[in-house]
C-alpha positions in Angstrom: -0.8 6.9 14.3 -1.1 5.5 10.7 -3.2 6.4 7.8 -5.6 3.8 6.4 -7.2 5.3 3.2 -10.7 4.4 2.0 -11.8 5.3 -1.5 -15.2 4.8 -3.1 -15.5 2.7 -6.1 -17.9 1.4 -8.7 -17.0 -2.3 -8.6 -15.3 -3.4 -5.2 -14.3 -6.7 -6.7 -12.6 -5.5 -9.8 -11.0 -2.7 -8.1 -9.6 -5.5 -5.6 -8.3 -7.4 -8.5 -6.8 -4.4 -10.1 -4.9 -3.3 -6.8 -3.9 -6.8 -5.8 -2.5 -7.2 -9.3 -0.8 -3.8 -9.3 0.6 -3.7 -5.8 1.0 -7.5 -4.9 -1.3 -6.8 -1.9 -4.1 -9.4 -0.8 -7.8 -9.3 0.1 -8.3 -9.1 4.0 -11.8 -9.1 3.7 -13.5 -9.5 0.3 -16.9 -9.0 -1.2 -18.9 -6.8 -3.3 -19.6 -3.9 -0.7 -16.4 -3.3 1.0 -12.7 -4.6 0.8 -9.4 -4.4 3.0 -6.3 -4.8 1.1 -3.3 -5.7 3.0 0.5 -5.9 2.2 2.6 -8.3 4.5 -0.2 -8.2 7.1 -0.9 -4.5 7.2 -3.8 -2.6 6.0 -2.8 -0.8 2.8 -6.1 0.5 1.3 -9.7 0.1 1.7 -12.2 0.0 -1.0 -15.9 0.9 -0.4 -19.1 0.5 -2.7 -20.5 4.0 -3.3 -24.1 2.9 -2.3 -23.4 0.1 0.0 -24.1 1.9 3.5 -25.2 5.1 4.4 -22.1 7.0 5.5 -22.8 10.9 5.7 -20.5 12.7 3.5 -18.4 9.8 2.1 -19.6 10.3 -1.5 -20.9 13.1 -3.4 -22.2 12.3 -6.9 -21.6 15.8 -8.2 -17.8 15.6 -7.4 -15.6 13.5 -9.6 -13.8 10.3 -7.8 -10.5 11.5 -6.5 -10.8 15.1 -6.7 -8.1 16.5 -4.9 -6.5 13.0 -4.2 -3.5 11.2 -5.2 -3.0 7.7 -4.0 0.9 7.4 -4.0 2.7 4.1 -3.7 6.5 3.8 -3.1 8.2 0.7 -4.4 11.6 -1.0 -4.4 11.2 -2.3 -7.9 10.1 0.5 -10.1 10.7 -1.3 -13.5 8.6 -4.3 -12.2 5.7 -2.0 -11.2 5.7 -0.2 -14.6 5.3 -3.6 -16.2 2.1 -4.4 -13.9 0.8 -0.9 -14.8 1.4 -1.6 -18.5 -0.3 -5.1 -18.2 -3.4 -3.4 -16.8 -3.5 -0.8 -19.3 -4.9 2.0 -17.1 -5.0 5.8 -18.7 -1.5 6.7 -18.4 -1.5 10.3 -17.2 2.5 10.8 -17.2 4.8 8.1 -18.6 7.6 6.9 -16.6 10.2 9.7 -15.8 12.6 11.2 -13.4 10.9 14.1 -11.1 13.9 16.3 -10.7 12.6 18.1 -7.5 11.9 14.8 -5.8 14.8 12.9 -7.5 12.8 9.8 -8.0 11.5 7.6 -11.0 7.6 8.2 -11.1 4.5 6.9 -13.4 1.2 8.5 -13.1 -2.0 6.8 -14.1 -5.8 6.5 -13.4 -7.4 3.4 -11.8 -10.6 2.0 -12.8 -12.6 4.6 -11.1 -10.5 7.7 -12.3 -8.5 8.0 -9.2 -4.9 9.4 -9.8 -2.2 6.7 -8.7 1.3 7.2 -8.6 4.2 4.8 -8.2 7.7 6.1 -7.4 10.6 4.4 -6.3 13.3 5.3 -3.4 16.1 6.9 -5.9 15.7 10.4 -4.0 15.9 8.8 -0.7 20.0 8.6 -1.0 20.2 12.6 -0.7 18.6 12.9 2.8 
């Protein structure tokens, strides 16, 4: 089993560019209705325009994007990831810090559609 998250976005092409720059992934599909972002040949994230197709229950205009969802990505190069975040200039929710519970570096921010995104490192993995 593996997870293949799909998020609803306003502008698929802009969101695709954002995540490609942020995560170093690449387009596996392309287009203005749907995108598959891949990393080293594996599906990482799907983007879907909110009005492109009729998928019951996929999007509710009354609920803010990302309500109850955090897109969490782990990196081996936290400082480089923070530099990419700063270059993209999203709304920073929590500046880079060490989460004492998880024992890892984290930065929390919002993407173009308001989804909460976290990038963390592997610092806490050594204690396991």
